[in-house]
C-alpha positions in Angstrom: 0.0 0.0 0.0 1.3 3.4 -0.9 1.8 5.8 2.0 -0.3 9.0 2.0 1.7 12.2 2.1 0.1 15.4 3.4 1.1 18.8 2.3 1.8 21.0 4.1 3.5 18.7 6.6 2.2 19.1 10.2 4.8 19.8 12.8 5.1 21.1 16.3 6.9 24.4 16.8 10.2 23.7 18.7 13.4 25.6 19.3 15.7 22.7 18.2 17.3 22.3 14.8 15.1 19.3 13.8 13.4 21.5 11.2 16.5 22.7 9.4 15.9 23.4 5.7 12.1 23.8 6.3 12.1 27.3 4.9 9.9 25.9 2.1 7.0 25.5 4.5 5.9 29.0 3.6 4.8 27.9 0.2 1.1 27.3 -0.4 -2.3 28.9 -0.4 -3.0 31.7 2.1 -6.4 33.2 3.1 -6.4 37.0 3.2 -9.2 38.8 5.2 -10.0 42.5 5.7 -9.8 44.2 9.1 -13.6 43.5 9.3 -12.8 39.8 8.9 -14.4 39.6 5.4 -12.7 37.1 3.1 -10.8 39.2 0.5 -8.6 36.9 -1.5 -6.5 33.8 -1.6 -2.8 34.3 -2.3 -0.6 31.5 -3.8 3.1 31.6 -2.6 5.6 29.7 -4.8 9.3 29.5 -5.2 11.9 30.1 -7.8 15.1 28.2 -7.2 13.5 26.6 -4.2 15.9 23.7 -3.8 18.6 25.9 -2.2 17.7 28.4 0.5 20.6 30.7 -0.6 19.1 31.0 -4.1 15.4 30.7 -3.1 13.1 33.5 -4.2 9.5 33.7 -3.0 6.7 35.1 -5.1 3.0 35.5 -4.6 0.1 35.8 -6.9 -3.6 36.3 -6.5 -5.2 32.9 -6.7 -8.8 34.0 -6.1 -10.7 37.2 -5.2 -14.0 37.6 -3.4 -16.8 40.2 -3.4 -16.8 42.4 -0.4 -20.0 43.9 1.1 -21.2 46.9 -0.9 -18.5 46.5 -3.6 -18.3 44.8 -7.0 -16.1 41.7 -7.4 -12.6 42.9 -8.3 -11.6 41.2 -11.5 -9.3 43.6 -13.4 -6.5 45.6 -11.8 -7.4 49.2 -12.2 -4.1 50.7 -11.0 -0.4 50.3 -11.2 0.9 51.5 -14.5 2.0 49.1 -17.3 3.0 46.3 -15.0 -0.5 45.9 -13.5 -3.2 48.1 -14.9 -5.8 46.3 -17.0 -4.5 42.9 -16.1 -6.8 40.2 -14.7 -6.3 39.9 -10.9 -6.4 36.1 -11.0 -2.8 35.1 -11.5 -1.4 38.6 -11.0 1.9 38.5 -9.2 1.8 40.9 -6.4 4.6 39.6 -4.2 8.1 39.8 -5.7 11.6 38.5 -4.8 11.4 37.7 -1.1 14.6 36.0 0.1 15.0 33.8 3.2 17.3 34.9 6.0 18.1 31.2 6.8 16.9 27.7 6.1 14.8 27.5 9.3 11.0 27.0 9.0 10.4 30.3 10.8 13.0 32.4 8.9 12.2 36.0 7.9 11.8 36.5 4.2 13.3 39.9 3.3 14.1 42.4 0.6 11.0 41.9 -1.5 8.1 44.0 -2.7 4.4 43.7 -2.5 1.9 45.6 -4.7 -1.5 46.5 -3.2 -4.0 46.8 -6.0 -6.5 48.5 -3.8 -4.3 51.4 -3.0 -2.0 51.4 -6.1 1.1 51.2 -4.0 4.2 49.1 -3.9 5.7 48.4 -0.5 8.9 46.9 0.8 7.9 43.5 2.1 8.9 41.0 4.7 7.2 37.7 5.7 7.5 35.2 8.5 5.7 32.1 9.5 4.3 32.5 13.0 3.4 28.8 13.0 2.7 26.2 10.3 -0.7 27.7 9.5 -0.2 31.5 10.2 1.9 33.9 8.1 2.7 37.5 9.1 3.4 39.8 6.2 4.7 43.3 6.8 4.8 46.1 4.2 6.6 49.3 4.7 6.8 52.6 2.9 8.7 55.7 4.0 9.3 54.2 7.4 5.7 53.4 8.1 5.0 49.7 8.6 1.7 47.8 8.5 1.4 44.0 9.2 -1.3 41.6 8.3 -1.8 38.0 9.2 -2.8 35.3 6.7 -4.1 31.8 7.4 -3.0 28.7 5.5 -5.6 26.9 3.3 -4.6 23.3 3.2 -4.7 21.9 -0.4 -7.6 19.6 -0.8 -9.4 20.8 2.3 -13.2 21.2 2.5 -12.7 24.9 3.3 -10.6 25.5 0.2 -13.1 23.7 -2.0 -15.9 25.8 -0.6 -14.0 29.0 -1.2 -13.1 28.0 -4.7 -16.8 27.3 -5.4 -17.8 30.6 -3.9 -15.1 32.5 -5.9 -16.2 30.8 -9.1 -19.9 31.6 -8.5 -19.1 35.2 -7.8 -16.9 35.4 -10.9 -19.7 33.9 -13.1 -22.3 36.3 -11.6 -19.9 39.2 -12.3 -19.5 38.1 -15.9 -23.3 37.8 -16.4 -23.9 41.3 -14.9 -21.0 42.8 -16.9 -22.4 41.3 -20.2 -25.9 42.7 -19.5 -24.5 46.2 -19.0 -22.9 46.2 -22.5 
């Protein structure tokens, strides 16, 4: 019988070195909520050169967006110059070039950028796993820092499936409404 492997692996947070080279645990799908706790989006974090922490580069793209109360579903980026403006939000890379400080699972990811499509701003970015299911992302501009906390969405989970269905329904509804307005 073939063993069943689970991603992301579940581990206990410890202070020993048993999780050396686990910097890759930051990779995956992350749920983004507003300050009012509304589900805003799902971000997919992936690596470039991920086999070596000295060369690893973390990027993030918008995987799904959700309709917020009183607003239309964001589908196209309305800001950001040539790099972003007019591009579909799904698949849009908004986190660029974060690099790990070490190979530890809880390493800080530094020297990157994050683009906020809502405010048309690009910030210096830093990220760090708080635990296996919580990510703290900090953006800074002109010395002012703002942090947000994202929650992991396990691949194949019921929650992820429900959110994907909801996002698709909202997307289809948006498409129908947009076609009727033309």
